[in-house]
Structure formats: C-alpha cells, structure tokens
Backbone and ligand atoms as CSV (ligand in chain L), in Angstrom:
chain,resi,resn,atom,element,x,y,z
A,1,UNK,N,N,79.594,100.061,93.991
A,1,UNK,CA,C,80.946,99.763,94.353
A,1,UNK,C,C,81.905,99.465,93.115
A,2,UNK,N,N,83.036,100.064,93.259
A,2,UNK,CA,C,84.110,99.979,92.225
A,2,UNK,C,C,84.592,98.670,92.105
A,3,UNK,N,N,84.713,98.009,90.965
A,3,UNK,CA,C,85.266,96.748,90.862
A,3,UNK,C,C,86.771,96.941,90.736
A,4,UNK,N,N,87.326,97.897,90.174
A,4,UNK,CA,C,88.731,98.176,89.929
A,4,UNK,C,C,88.931,99.606,90.299
A,5,UNK,N,N,90.197,99.835,90.861
A,5,UNK,CA,C,90.568,101.379,91.148
A,5,UNK,C,C,91.865,101.566,90.227
A,6,UNK,N,N,91.874,102.284,89.345
A,6,UNK,CA,C,92.975,102.826,88.689
A,6,UNK,C,C,93.626,104.016,89.268
A,7,UNK,N,N,94.901,103.884,89.403
A,7,UNK,CA,C,95.786,104.945,90.144
A,7,UNK,C,C,97.127,105.168,89.384
A,8,UNK,N,N,97.646,106.413,89.228
A,8,UNK,CA,C,98.848,106.770,88.887
A,8,UNK,C,C,99.881,106.926,89.742
A,9,UNK,N,N,99.725,106.695,91.105
A,9,UNK,CA,C,100.546,107.152,92.262
A,9,UNK,C,C,101.491,105.941,92.342
A,10,UNK,N,N,102.556,105.712,91.544
A,10,UNK,CA,C,103.328,104.635,91.558
A,10,UNK,C,C,104.224,104.424,92.787
A,11,UNK,N,N,104.399,105.390,93.677
A,11,UNK,CA,C,105.222,105.139,94.746
A,11,UNK,C,C,104.412,104.817,96.067
A,12,UNK,N,N,103.117,104.434,95.886
A,12,UNK,CA,C,102.326,104.026,96.955
A,12,UNK,C,C,102.493,102.541,97.025
A,13,UNK,N,N,102.367,102.090,98.292
A,13,UNK,CA,C,102.706,100.696,98.479
A,13,UNK,C,C,101.577,99.772,97.954
A,14,UNK,N,N,100.406,100.298,97.730
A,14,UNK,CA,C,99.407,99.503,97.134
A,14,UNK,C,C,99.319,99.394,95.691
A,15,UNK,N,N,100.270,100.281,94.977
A,15,UNK,CA,C,100.203,100.400,93.632
A,15,UNK,C,C,100.846,99.200,93.048
A,16,UNK,N,N,100.081,98.689,91.871
A,16,UNK,CA,C,100.796,97.571,91.170
A,16,UNK,C,C,100.780,97.904,89.658
A,17,UNK,N,N,101.570,97.078,88.762
A,17,UNK,CA,C,101.720,97.310,87.446
A,17,UNK,C,C,100.421,97.373,86.716
A,18,UNK,N,N,100.356,98.317,85.772
A,18,UNK,CA,C,99.041,98.567,84.908
A,18,UNK,C,C,98.183,99.645,85.684
A,19,UNK,N,N,98.819,100.406,86.526
A,19,UNK,CA,C,98.084,101.383,87.332
A,19,UNK,C,C,96.882,100.831,88.139
A,20,UNK,N,N,97.143,99.787,88.750
A,20,UNK,CA,C,96.202,99.158,89.566
A,20,UNK,C,C,96.400,99.392,91.099
A,21,UNK,N,N,95.331,99.467,91.780
A,21,UNK,CA,C,95.277,99.614,93.186
A,21,UNK,C,C,95.146,98.361,93.924
A,22,UNK,N,N,95.863,97.862,94.719
A,22,UNK,CA,C,95.849,96.582,95.286
A,22,UNK,C,C,95.176,96.655,96.814
A,23,UNK,N,N,94.869,97.724,97.092
A,23,UNK,CA,C,94.284,97.857,98.568
A,23,UNK,C,C,92.844,97.261,98.585
A,24,UNK,N,N,92.566,96.690,99.787
A,24,UNK,CA,C,91.255,96.251,99.992
A,24,UNK,C,C,90.185,97.229,99.921
A,25,UNK,N,N,90.518,98.284,100.566
A,25,UNK,CA,C,89.567,99.482,100.694
A,25,UNK,C,C,90.281,100.705,100.432
A,26,UNK,N,N,89.766,101.779,99.820
A,26,UNK,CA,C,90.564,103.048,99.843
A,26,UNK,C,C,89.487,103.953,100.287
A,27,UNK,N,N,90.091,105.085,100.900
A,27,UNK,CA,C,89.325,106.095,101.547
A,27,UNK,C,C,89.600,107.461,101.139
A,28,UNK,N,N,88.725,108.183,100.426
A,28,UNK,CA,C,88.849,109.389,99.635
A,28,UNK,C,C,88.354,110.512,100.454
A,29,UNK,N,N,88.998,111.544,100.659
A,29,UNK,CA,C,88.463,112.714,101.389
A,29,UNK,C,C,88.576,113.908,100.546
A,30,UNK,N,N,87.682,114.811,100.992
A,30,UNK,CA,C,87.864,116.201,100.397
A,30,UNK,C,C,88.593,117.278,101.237
A,31,UNK,N,N,89.330,118.041,100.579
A,31,UNK,CA,C,90.108,118.972,101.249
A,31,UNK,C,C,89.241,120.093,101.963
A,32,UNK,N,N,87.995,120.139,101.444
A,32,UNK,CA,C,87.063,121.295,101.914
A,32,UNK,C,C,85.874,120.814,102.590
A,33,UNK,N,N,85.919,119.853,103.449
A,33,UNK,CA,C,84.927,119.422,104.235
A,33,UNK,C,C,84.301,118.099,103.672
A,34,UNK,N,N,82.983,118.009,103.544
A,34,UNK,CA,C,82.444,116.837,102.977
A,34,UNK,C,C,81.783,116.892,101.574
A,35,UNK,N,N,82.248,117.888,100.952
A,35,UNK,CA,C,81.888,118.106,99.535
A,35,UNK,C,C,83.220,118.635,98.757
A,36,UNK,N,N,83.146,118.463,97.340
A,36,UNK,CA,C,84.177,119.073,96.562
A,36,UNK,C,C,83.638,119.687,95.411
A,37,UNK,N,N,84.312,120.649,94.935
A,37,UNK,CA,C,83.764,121.388,93.613
A,37,UNK,C,C,84.503,120.957,92.410
A,38,UNK,N,N,85.632,120.194,92.683
A,38,UNK,CA,C,86.526,119.632,91.544
A,38,UNK,C,C,87.334,118.318,92.051
A,39,UNK,N,N,87.842,117.611,91.020
A,39,UNK,CA,C,88.649,116.438,91.541
A,39,UNK,C,C,89.881,116.894,92.263
A,40,UNK,N,N,90.264,118.179,91.973
A,40,UNK,CA,C,91.561,118.732,92.739
A,40,UNK,C,C,91.362,118.788,94.140
A,41,UNK,N,N,90.205,118.830,94.549
A,41,UNK,CA,C,89.833,119.012,95.985
A,41,UNK,C,C,89.760,117.664,96.719
A,42,UNK,N,N,90.073,116.510,96.055
A,42,UNK,CA,C,89.833,115.149,96.605
A,42,UNK,C,C,91.348,114.501,96.679
A,43,UNK,N,N,91.410,113.611,97.726
A,43,UNK,CA,C,92.710,112.845,97.937
A,43,UNK,C,C,92.359,111.447,98.447
A,44,UNK,N,N,93.320,110.461,98.067
A,44,UNK,CA,C,93.111,109.167,98.574
A,44,UNK,C,C,93.932,109.111,99.825
A,45,UNK,N,N,93.298,108.925,101.078
A,45,UNK,CA,C,94.032,109.009,102.356
A,45,UNK,C,C,94.520,107.436,102.750
A,46,UNK,N,N,94.212,106.459,101.724
A,46,UNK,CA,C,94.788,105.173,102.044
A,46,UNK,C,C,96.278,105.204,101.736
A,47,UNK,N,N,96.824,106.162,100.716
A,47,UNK,CA,C,98.155,106.173,100.371
A,47,UNK,C,C,99.158,106.082,101.417
A,48,UNK,N,N,100.160,105.139,101.274
A,48,UNK,CA,C,101.254,105.022,102.065
A,48,UNK,C,C,102.569,104.918,101.086
A,49,UNK,N,N,103.597,105.676,101.393
A,49,UNK,CA,C,104.738,105.751,100.606
A,49,UNK,C,C,105.423,104.152,100.634
A,50,UNK,N,N,105.843,103.821,99.280
A,50,UNK,CA,C,106.492,102.460,99.371
A,50,UNK,C,C,107.904,102.504,99.621
A,51,UNK,N,N,108.520,103.713,99.820
A,51,UNK,CA,C,109.979,103.738,100.167
A,51,UNK,C,C,110.090,104.654,101.368
L,1,SF4,S1,S,95.844,103.469,97.962
L,1,SF4,FE1,FE,95.200,105.194,96.891
L,1,SF4,S2,S,97.286,106.207,96.322
L,1,SF4,FE2,FE,97.487,104.103,96.771
L,1,SF4,S3,S,97.443,102.947,94.948
L,1,SF4,FE3,FE,95.441,102.898,95.745
L,1,SF4,S4,S,94.208,104.550,95.029
L,1,SF4,FE4,FE,96.472,104.888,94.637
C-alpha cells in the first residue's frame, strides 16, 4: 500500500501543496482494459476539478 501519493494535477480538489494527494483512496484505471503497456495508458479516476 502506498503511504503517500504524489501528483502534479494541481486543479484537482484533492491536490495539496507539495504535490500531495489528500484523497483517502485513489482509483487508477487503464485506457486499454485491465492492463497497460505504459504509464500513458493509465489515469486517476478519483480526479475531480477544483473549479
Ligand atoms: S485524486 Fe488523483 S488526480 Fe487528484 S490529486 Fe489525487 S492522485 Fe492527483
């Protein structure tokens, strides 16, 4: 289990200073089913815009 999640998406409502994610849980999915060939094929679906 990850102790800390670092994230650069600073317009997410869970983002905090220092590139930290403040969400209790994040859910990451693949664009291509249940596996991915590269990090570009993954996304955090917990993202919610802060504005
Ligand atoms: S929920 Fe996802 S997109 Fe939002 S700050 Fe956390 S890791 Fe980043």
